[in-house]
VODRENPA-707666 format. One line per field, with one value per residue: residue in three letters; residue number from 1; x, y, z of N, C-alpha, C in turn. Coordinates in steps of 0.1 Angstrom, whole numbers, plus 5000, padded with zeros to 4 digits. Layout:
N
rest	(ALA,...)
nr	(NUM,...)
n_X	(X,...)
n_Y	(Y,...)
n_Z	(Z,...)
ca_X	(X,...)
ca_Y	(Y,...)
ca_Z	(Z,...)
c_X	(X,...)
c_Y	(Y,...)
c_Z	(Z,...)
***
This chain:
163
rest	(UNK,UNK,UNK,UNK,UNK,UNK,UNK,UNK,UNK,UNK,UNK,UNK,UNK,UNK,UNK,UNK,UNK,UNK,UNK,UNK,UNK,UNK,UNK,UNK,UNK,UNK,UNK,UNK,UNK,UNK,UNK,UNK,UNK,UNK,UNK,UNK,UNK,UNK,UNK,UNK,UNK,UNK,UNK,UNK,UNK,UNK,UNK,UNK,UNK,UNK,UNK,UNK,UNK,UNK,UNK,UNK,UNK,UNK,UNK,UNK,UNK,UNK,UNK,UNK,UNK,UNK,UNK,UNK,UNK,UNK,UNK,UNK,UNK,UNK,UNK,UNK,UNK,UNK,UNK,UNK,UNK,UNK,UNK,UNK,UNK,UNK,UNK,UNK,UNK,UNK,UNK,UNK,UNK,UNK,UNK,UNK,UNK,UNK,UNK,UNK,UNK,UNK,UNK,UNK,UNK,UNK,UNK,UNK,UNK,UNK,UNK,UNK,UNK,UNK,UNK,UNK,UNK,UNK,UNK,UNK,UNK,UNK,UNK,UNK,UNK,UNK,UNK,UNK,UNK,UNK,UNK,UNK,UNK,UNK,UNK,UNK,UNK,UNK,UNK,UNK,UNK,UNK,UNK,UNK,UNK,UNK,UNK,UNK,UNK,UNK,UNK,UNK,UNK,UNK,UNK,UNK,UNK,UNK,UNK,UNK,UNK,UNK,UNK)
nr	(1,2,3,4,5,6,7,8,9,10,11,12,13,14,15,16,17,18,19,20,21,22,23,24,25,26,27,28,29,30,31,32,33,34,35,36,37,38,39,40,41,42,43,44,45,46,47,48,49,50,51,52,53,54,55,56,57,58,59,60,61,62,63,64,65,66,67,68,69,70,71,72,73,74,75,76,77,78,79,80,81,82,83,84,85,86,87,88,89,90,91,92,93,94,95,96,97,98,99,100,101,102,103,104,105,106,107,108,109,110,111,112,113,114,115,116,117,118,119,120,121,122,123,124,125,126,127,128,129,130,131,132,133,134,135,136,137,138,139,140,141,142,143,144,145,146,147,148,149,150,151,152,153,154,155,156,157,158,159,160,161,162,163)
n_X	(8352,8354,8362,8388,8378,8349,8352,8357,8335,8301,8286,8304,8298,8274,8283,8280,8293,8303,8310,8327,8349,8361,8374,8402,8432,8456,8446,8428,8448,8465,8449,8438,8464,8470,8451,8448,8476,8475,8454,8467,8487,8474,8463,8484,8496,8478,8487,8509,8533,8550,8550,8572,8588,8583,8592,8617,8624,8618,8634,8660,8656,8667,8647,8633,8635,8662,8689,8714,8711,8733,8729,8723,8734,8719,8720,8723,8699,8682,8684,8680,8651,8640,8623,8600,8598,8587,8589,8588,8593,8615,8639,8663,8651,8632,8643,8660,8639,8630,8655,8655,8637,8646,8645,8663,8697,8727,8760,8795,8800,8774,8760,8727,8711,8686,8673,8660,8635,8627,8627,8607,8583,8582,8574,8550,8537,8525,8502,8480,8478,8463,8437,8440,8441,8415,8400,8405,8401,8373,8341,8351,8354,8381,8382,8376,8398,8421,8416,8418,8445,8456,8450,8460,8489,8491,8484,8509,8529,8520,8527,8551,8565,8582,8580)
n_Y	(2153,2171,2165,2180,2181,2183,2207,2227,2233,2251,2245,2247,2272,2271,2258,2252,2272,2253,2231,2245,2252,2228,2223,2219,2238,2240,2234,2255,2278,2276,2275,2302,2315,2308,2317,2347,2355,2351,2367,2391,2389,2389,2417,2431,2425,2433,2462,2460,2449,2423,2406,2400,2414,2440,2434,2433,2461,2471,2462,2472,2497,2526,2541,2521,2490,2485,2486,2504,2512,2505,2488,2451,2419,2392,2367,2379,2394,2371,2361,2383,2381,2356,2352,2352,2347,2329,2293,2295,2318,2337,2353,2360,2359,2381,2403,2408,2417,2441,2457,2461,2473,2496,2504,2492,2491,2477,2467,2456,2439,2425,2436,2448,2482,2503,2525,2561,2562,2534,2539,2558,2544,2523,2539,2552,2527,2527,2540,2520,2501,2505,2499,2471,2460,2465,2450,2425,2426,2432,2433,2425,2436,2457,2449,2423,2410,2416,2403,2377,2378,2376,2353,2333,2342,2330,2303,2296,2302,2282,2259,2257,2278,2307,2344)
n_Z	(6975,6944,6912,6889,6863,6868,6885,6868,6857,6849,6873,6896,6905,6920,6943,6977,7006,7025,7006,6988,7007,7007,6986,6964,6970,6956,6930,6923,6929,6909,6886,6888,6886,6861,6843,6849,6843,6816,6807,6813,6797,6771,6771,6771,6747,6732,6730,6714,6722,6741,6776,6785,6770,6784,6808,6803,6794,6820,6837,6827,6833,6847,6862,6871,6876,6877,6893,6890,6862,6844,6824,6812,6807,6789,6802,6828,6832,6832,6854,6870,6864,6877,6895,6881,6852,6825,6816,6787,6776,6757,6761,6747,6718,6726,6733,6709,6693,6704,6703,6675,6674,6681,6708,6728,6730,6725,6735,6727,6744,6748,6764,6772,6769,6779,6756,6750,6735,6743,6773,6773,6760,6784,6805,6795,6794,6821,6820,6811,6833,6853,6840,6830,6855,6866,6850,6858,6886,6885,6899,6924,6956,6973,6998,7002,6983,6994,7020,7008,6993,7018,7030,7011,7017,7043,7036,7021,7041,7059,7043,7043,7028,7015,7018)
ca_X	(8358,8349,8374,8394,8369,8340,8351,8355,8319,8291,8279,8310,8292,8263,8285,8279,8305,8310,8315,8340,8360,8366,8382,8417,8438,8466,8440,8424,8455,8470,8442,8435,8476,8472,8439,8453,8486,8469,8446,8473,8497,8466,8460,8496,8501,8470,8493,8520,8546,8549,8550,8589,8594,8582,8599,8634,8626,8615,8649,8668,8653,8671,8639,8622,8637,8676,8697,8722,8711,8742,8728,8727,8736,8707,8720,8720,8685,8674,8687,8670,8638,8638,8612,8585,8601,8581,8602,8588,8601,8627,8647,8668,8641,8624,8656,8662,8627,8632,8668,8650,8626,8650,8641,8672,8709,8736,8776,8800,8802,8760,8751,8718,8707,8675,8673,8652,8624,8623,8620,8592,8574,8581,8567,8532,8527,8519,8488,8471,8480,8446,8428,8442,8440,8404,8395,8409,8397,8359,8334,8358,8362,8394,8387,8377,8411,8434,8415,8421,8459,8463,8446,8471,8501,8492,8488,8522,8536,8516,8534,8569,8568,8587,8573)
ca_Y	(2163,2171,2163,2191,2185,2192,2222,2238,2238,2262,2238,2254,2287,2269,2254,2256,2275,2239,2224,2250,2248,2213,2222,2220,2250,2242,2234,2268,2289,2272,2281,2318,2320,2308,2327,2360,2356,2350,2379,2404,2390,2393,2430,2434,2422,2445,2473,2458,2443,2411,2410,2395,2429,2449,2430,2438,2475,2473,2457,2480,2510,2531,2548,2511,2479,2486,2491,2515,2517,2501,2475,2439,2411,2380,2358,2387,2394,2360,2356,2390,2377,2342,2342,2354,2345,2315,2284,2297,2331,2336,2368,2367,2366,2392,2414,2412,2424,2455,2460,2460,2490,2508,2507,2487,2489,2466,2469,2443,2427,2420,2441,2455,2492,2508,2536,2569,2555,2524,2545,2564,2530,2516,2548,2550,2514,2525,2548,2510,2492,2501,2489,2457,2457,2466,2437,2414,2429,2436,2423,2422,2450,2455,2443,2409,2407,2418,2389,2369,2376,2373,2339,2329,2342,2318,2291,2297,2298,2269,2248,2261,2284,2321,2350)
ca_Z	(6969,6931,6901,6880,6853,6876,6892,6859,6849,6855,6886,6908,6907,6930,6955,6990,7016,7030,6994,6986,7015,7009,6970,6966,6970,6944,6916,6921,6930,6895,6875,6888,6882,6844,6839,6853,6835,6801,6805,6814,6788,6761,6771,6768,6735,6723,6728,6705,6728,6749,6787,6786,6767,6794,6816,6800,6797,6833,6842,6822,6837,6862,6868,6877,6884,6874,6905,6886,6846,6836,6816,6818,6796,6788,6813,6839,6828,6829,6869,6877,6864,6878,6899,6875,6839,6826,6806,6775,6775,6752,6765,6735,6707,6729,6730,6693,6688,6713,6691,6661,6676,6687,6724,6735,6722,6728,6735,6726,6756,6750,6776,6769,6778,6775,6748,6753,6730,6751,6782,6768,6758,6795,6812,6791,6798,6834,6820,6810,6844,6858,6832,6834,6869,6869,6844,6868,6899,6882,6911,6936,6962,6978,7013,6998,6975,7008,7025,6998,7000,7032,7032,7001,7025,7054,7032,7019,7057,7063,7036,7045,7018,7020,7009)
c_X	(8357,8364,8376,8379,8353,8340,8352,8342,8313,8286,8290,8305,8279,8269,8283,8296,8311,8317,8330,8351,8367,8374,8394,8426,8446,8459,8436,8433,8463,8462,8440,8452,8478,8461,8443,8465,8484,8463,8453,8481,8486,8465,8472,8500,8491,8477,8506,8532,8542,8551,8564,8594,8594,8587,8618,8633,8624,8628,8658,8669,8660,8659,8626,8631,8654,8683,8706,8719,8721,8743,8731,8727,8721,8707,8717,8704,8678,8674,8681,8658,8636,8628,8597,8586,8593,8592,8601,8591,8613,8634,8653,8661,8635,8631,8660,8649,8629,8646,8663,8642,8632,8649,8650,8685,8716,8754,8784,8803,8787,8753,8743,8714,8694,8675,8659,8637,8620,8618,8611,8581,8573,8574,8553,8528,8518,8504,8480,8471,8466,8435,8428,8439,8424,8396,8394,8405,8380,8352,8337,8364,8375,8392,8386,8393,8421,8430,8418,8438,8463,8460,8457,8486,8500,8495,8504,8534,8532,8525,8546,8574,8577,8579,8582)
c_Y	(2161,2170,2175,2192,2191,2202,2232,2239,2246,2259,2246,2265,2286,2261,2261,2263,2260,2231,2232,2251,2234,2213,2226,2230,2251,2241,2249,2281,2289,2279,2296,2323,2322,2318,2341,2365,2360,2364,2389,2403,2393,2408,2435,2436,2429,2460,2472,2454,2431,2414,2410,2407,2439,2446,2434,2452,2477,2473,2465,2492,2519,2538,2536,2503,2479,2493,2504,2517,2514,2493,2461,2429,2397,2371,2365,2392,2382,2357,2368,2386,2364,2341,2345,2352,2328,2306,2287,2309,2327,2351,2371,2368,2379,2408,2419,2417,2440,2462,2465,2474,2500,2511,2502,2489,2481,2470,2455,2434,2419,2425,2451,2469,2496,2522,2548,2566,2541,2530,2551,2552,2527,2526,2551,2538,2518,2529,2531,2501,2493,2499,2475,2450,2455,2454,2424,2416,2432,2423,2420,2433,2446,2447,2426,2405,2410,2405,2377,2364,2371,2357,2330,2330,2333,2307,2288,2294,2284,2256,2251,2269,2299,2332,2365)
c_Z	(6953,6923,6894,6871,6857,6879,6879,6852,6858,6870,6901,6911,6918,6938,6968,6997,7020,7018,6988,6992,7015,6995,6971,6960,6958,6932,6913,6919,6912,6883,6877,6884,6870,6841,6838,6844,6820,6799,6804,6801,6774,6760,6766,6751,6724,6721,6721,6710,6736,6769,6791,6781,6778,6804,6814,6799,6807,6840,6840,6824,6849,6870,6872,6883,6885,6884,6901,6869,6841,6827,6822,6804,6797,6799,6826,6843,6837,6847,6876,6876,6868,6887,6894,6859,6838,6814,6793,6770,6770,6751,6752,6725,6710,6727,6718,6690,6695,6704,6684,6660,6678,6704,6734,6726,6734,6729,6728,6731,6757,6760,6769,6778,6772,6766,6755,6747,6740,6766,6782,6768,6773,6805,6810,6792,6812,6832,6819,6822,6851,6850,6832,6847,6872,6861,6850,6878,6896,6894,6922,6944,6970,6993,7007,6990,6986,7015,7017,6997,7010,7036,7022,7010,7034,7049,7025,7032,7059,7056,7034,7034,7023,7012,7007)
***
């Protein structure tokens, strides 16, 4: 098995199927996660906001992830996003920026709500999703992508994870 430093070199493009089959899955899944997340976040930043800001808008929209549109506090939002928020994501700072932009409002109890302008921004973002996906999926046909996801799901089950 090669070391992670060797795996990152252009030589990995020339590994045989047997050599690739011996590669550590955890290394490659972590690298895929980090690079696709960085790519996605960079594309969203080019649009003028951050991925955590988009998550806030989505979680507060009754047309998206909010079950009732009644608004949420930062701790409630943090709980709602617990499976995908990153340790470095500062929801308070992100929400403050959205409040300043007029995309969110808040009440005396700290409950945040999405505004009409925030809803328009959230809805408009959807037009950019295909381009972001296309950038990540370039050179990968859908059948290979589906196979990859099925393999990852099986690896999760094999390691006592839940889907």
